[in-house]
N, C-alpha and C positions, 0 to 999 in steps of 0.2 A: 504494500500500500504506500502511496505517496502522500507526504505531508508538506505543508508550506509554512514557513515563518514569514510574517508580513509586518510591514509598518505602514500605518495610515497617517495622513496629514489632514487636519481639519481645514476645509475650504470655506466654511461659513463663519469663521471667527478671525478677528485680527490677531489674537494671541497665537503664539507658537505652540500648538497643541498636537501631540502625536500619540499614537496608540500602537502597541506591539501585541501580536497574538499568533496563534498557530491554527491551522485548519486543514481539512482534506480538500475542500472546494472553495477556492478564493472568490469566485463570482457570487456564490450564494452567501458567503460570509460578509462580503462588502454590502450586498443588498440588505442583509439583516442589520448591519450597523447603520445604514442610511435610512432604514425604515423603523428605527427605534426598537428593534428586537434583538440587538446585539448586546454587548457589554454595557453595564450601567453608565460607565464613564463616557461612552460615545453617544448616548441618547441626546436628541435635540440638535444635533449638528450633522452636517454633510461631510463626508470623508472621501479621500481618494488614496489608492495604493501608491506608495512612492518607493517601496522596497519589497522584494520577495526572494526567498531562498528555498530551494527544494531539498527534501530529505526523504530517505527511503524507509525510515523507521520513526515511530511516534516518540520514542525515548530521545533520539537525537534531536528531533524538532523541539521537543520540550526543553531540553538542555540548552539549545541555542537561544530559544525564546527567553529563558531566564537570564542568560548572559546579555542579550541585547536590551532587555528591559532595564537592566541595572547599569548599563554602560552609557551614561549621559553624553559623553564625548562622541561616541560613535553615532548615537541617535541625532545629535546636532549636526554632525558631518553629513549624514544622509539627508536631513531636513534642508540644509543649506544648498545641497545640490539640486533641489527641486523647488526652488522659490518661485 
């Protein structure tokens, strides 16, 4: 099974807001975030995918998600590439 770690950028806010998660289906997950059915943090805003990385196991995806969520410097670099 294929999993993706992704990073979203908020397009409906002036603030620099990002969200990191993992999923099996990127399109469905983005649709949920944009329709207020995703994570609580993403509700009420519109999002676009600015980063994705593919993994062949759920454990590897979850491990990388944890690393990316906690690496503010890397998240800011990704964000700045997609202004």
